N, C-alpha and C positions, 0 to 999 in steps of 0.2 A: 552190784558185785553180790553174788552167792554165797553161801558159807563155804562151799568146797573152793573156790576160787580164792577166797580170803584164807583159807587153810594152807592152801599151796603159796600165796603170798607171804604169810607168816614164816613159811618155812624157808622160803627163799631168803627172806629178810634176816632169817636164823644164821643160815649158811654164809650168808654175805659177812654178817657181824663176826663170825667166827674167824673167816678168812684175814678180816682186817685185824682182829684182836693178835692172830699169829704174827702178823707183821710188825706189831710193836716191840720197840727195842726192850733188850734183856735188862732192862734195870730194875730195881726196886719198884719204881712208880709203874714201870711198864708191866711188870708181872702182876703188880697188884689190880691194874686197869683191865689188862688181859683177863683175869678170873672174872671181873664183875660184869664185863661186858659180854663174856660167854654166858654166863649166867643168866642174866637179866634178858639178852636177846633171845635166847632158846627157850626162856620161861614164857614169853609173849607167845611163841607158836605152840607150845605144850599146854598152856592154860587157856589159849583160844579153842583147842580142841575139846578142853573141857567143857568150855561154855556152850558147844555145839551138842553136848550131852546134857546140859541142865535139865531138870525136872520139874522146875517150877521157875516162876518169874522171879522170885526170891532168889533161888540158887542161881540164876542167869545174872541177876544185879550183882550178885557177890563175885561170882566167878569173874564176869566183865571188870569188876574193879580191880581185881589183882591183874588182869590184862593191862588195863590202864596204866596202873602204877609200874608194871615192869616196862613198858613202851616208854613212858616218861623218864624212867631211871635209864634206859639205854639212851634216850637223848642226852640226858645229863653227862653221862660217860663219853659220848661222842664229842659233846661240846667240851668237856674237860681235856680231851686229847687235841683239840684243836687249841685251846688256853694255854696249855703246856708245851704246844709244837713239837709233839712227838711224833707226828706224823704231817704231811702236807694237807692243808686245808682241802685240796682238791681231791684228794683221796677219800674225804670223808663227807664232803658236802652231800652228794646224792643219797647217801645211806641217812645222813641227819634228816634229810627232807622227807624221806621213807618214813623214819620213827615217826616224825612229826604227822604225817598223813596218816599212819596207823594209829596215832593216838586219837587224832580228830574223828576218825571213823568209828573207834570204840568208844569215846565219849559219847557220840551222837546216838550209837546203839543202846547206852546205858539210858541215856535222857529219854529216848524214844519209850523203852519199856518202862522205865519208872514212871512216865507219864500216863501211862495206861493202867497202871496201879491206882492212880489217885482218881 
């Protein structure tokens, strides 16, 4: 998968997370998770774009680390929604799978570039 395809994939992921966030119940916890999920999932897409503009390996690794953290945080909030039974698991499982796949891709990219530095 090239960087343009991954840019599009992360943007679609963010859109799907926003739609899911909007489906959360209008409760204190629902509103809290809604904000967190929108923030971290859109951050994955936005910060991946920054990775693509990195001007050095060190910058790439630093920016990619942010993307990894945000993707993992997105997974956390999706798991939390399931744990709290705020939405049916079936509505979340594919999105959680995508979050985990994106995390794995970004971790592998970071490891590859880091190993080239050594």
